[in-house]
C-alpha positions as CSV (number, residue, x, y, z in Angstrom):
1,X,21.7,-1.7,-0.6
2,X,17.6,-2.1,-2.6
3,X,15.9,1.1,-4.1
4,X,12.8,-1.6,-3.2
5,X,9.6,-0.1,-1.2
6,X,9.0,0.2,2.6
7,X,6.2,-0.6,3.6
8,X,4.6,-0.1,7.2
9,X,1.3,-1.4,8.2
10,X,-1.9,0.7,7.6
11,X,-4.1,1.7,11.3
12,X,-6.3,-0.4,9.7
13,X,-3.1,-3.7,9.9
14,X,-2.5,-2.6,12.8
15,X,-6.0,-3.7,14.3
16,X,-6.2,-6.4,12.3
17,X,-3.5,-8.2,13.7
18,X,-4.5,-6.4,17.6
19,X,-8.0,-8.2,17.4
20,X,-7.6,-10.6,14.2
21,X,-11.6,-9.7,12.9
22,X,-10.9,-7.1,9.8
23,X,-12.0,-10.7,7.9
24,X,-8.4,-10.7,7.0
25,X,-7.5,-14.6,4.2
26,X,-5.6,-16.6,6.9
27,X,-3.2,-17.4,4.3
28,X,-2.2,-13.4,3.8
29,X,-2.0,-12.7,8.2
30,X,2.5,-13.5,7.6
31,X,2.6,-11.5,4.9
32,X,1.3,-8.7,7.3
33,X,3.4,-9.6,10.4
34,X,6.2,-9.5,8.0
35,X,5.8,-6.0,7.4
36,X,7.4,-3.8,10.5
37,X,8.3,-0.5,7.9
38,X,12.0,-1.7,7.5
39,X,12.2,-4.1,5.6
40,X,12.3,-3.7,1.8
41,X,9.2,-4.9,-0.2
42,X,12.3,-7.7,-2.2
43,X,13.5,-8.9,0.9
44,X,9.4,-9.6,2.5
45,X,8.6,-10.9,-1.1
46,X,11.0,-13.2,-0.7
47,X,10.3,-13.6,2.8
48,X,6.8,-14.0,1.9
49,X,7.9,-16.8,-0.5
50,X,9.5,-19.3,1.1
51,X,6.7,-20.0,3.4
52,X,4.5,-20.2,0.3
53,X,3.0,-17.2,0.3
54,X,3.1,-15.5,-3.7
55,X,5.0,-12.4,-4.3
56,X,1.4,-10.9,-5.3
57,X,-0.2,-11.7,-2.2
58,X,1.9,-7.9,-1.3
59,X,-0.1,-6.2,-4.3
60,X,-2.7,-7.7,-2.7
61,X,-2.5,-6.6,0.8
62,X,-1.9,-3.1,-0.2
63,X,-4.8,-3.2,-2.4
64,X,-6.8,-4.0,0.5
65,X,-5.4,-1.2,2.4
């Protein structure tokens, strides 16, 4: 079992998914969709890399709330 951080969407993240109106960079949207409250950060980073999203993007989402 991995000791990776498990992220979940904030209210702001859920609103972005539902309305697409929060101004999220379109390149980060697929990454936000991967954040589900079950996957560890290592899995999210691995899946994101498979679609061309760099690992630092997860920290950007975190910083943006």
